[in-house]
N, C-alpha and C positions, 0 to 999 in steps of 0.2 A: 846420215845415220839411218840404219834400218832396224826393224824389230825382228828378233829371232826367238825361236823356241829351241831350247837345248834339252833333250831327253837323255838321261843316263840311267844305266842299270848298274847298281853297286852290289858287290858280293854280299849275300844274305847273312853270313856268319860273323860279320864284323861287329865290334862294339860300337855303341852310339857315338863315342868320342871320335873314333876313326872316321865315321861317316860325316860327322860335323866338320872335322878337319878337311876332309875331301871337298865338301861343298864350299868351305871357306877358301880353299885354293882356287876353285873354279871362279868364285866371285872375285878374287884377287886378280886373276888373269883377265877377266872382262874389264874390270876397272883400270888395270894397267894399260889396256889397249885403248882407253878413252871412252869406254862404255859404262852403262849402268845396269844393274840387275833390278828389274822392276818387281818381280814376283818369283817366289820359290814354292812349288807345290810338292808335297810328299804323297805319292800315290800308294805307298805301302808295299808289302811283300806280295808278289804275284807269281803264279806259275807260268813258265815260259813254254813256248811251243816245242823247243828242242833244247838240248843241253848246251851250255856254254861254260867252258872250263870245268866240266864235270859237275855242274850245278843245274838243277831243274827249276829253281826259284831265284828271284832277284828282287832287290829293293829299287823301286822306280821313283825317279825324281824328275820334275820338269821345271826348268828355269826360263822365265821370260825376260829377255835382255834387249837393250838398245845399244848397238855398237856399230862402228864402221865396217863396211863389207870386207876390207882387207884384213881385219883381225880374225876372221873365221878360220883361215888356214892355220894360223899359229895355234888357235884354240883347239882345233881338231887334232893337231899333232900332239899337243900337251895332253889331251884327254886319252889319246891312243896309248900313251906310255905311263899313264897314272895307274898304279897297281890295283887299287880297289875297284876301278871302273871296268866292268866286263864288256859293255857296249855303250856307244853314244851316237846321237844323231843331232845334227844342227839343221834346222829348216827355217826359211824366211816366212814371216807372217805378212801376207799381202793386205 
C-alpha cells in the first residue's frame, strides 16, 4: 500500500449536493480498490492560469489516500470520465 494525493478541480457552478456526491463517488472507488481515504481538504474556489471547459475558476479538493499501486490506473480512468471533474492529478507521497 502506498500513500497518494489526489487533487481534483470540480466545476465551480455546481450545487453543493453535486460536489458532495462527486467526492463520495471518489471515496467509494478508493475503498472498493482496497484503500482508505485518510483526509479530504477543500481548498475552495480559485482562479486558474488558463480556461478549462470555458471556465476561469474551479473548486479545488485534495484527498490523501492509502491504496494499492494497481488501483491508480482505474481511479484515473474513472476520474477522467466523471462529468463534474474538470482536471485531476494523482501523485505518490514519498
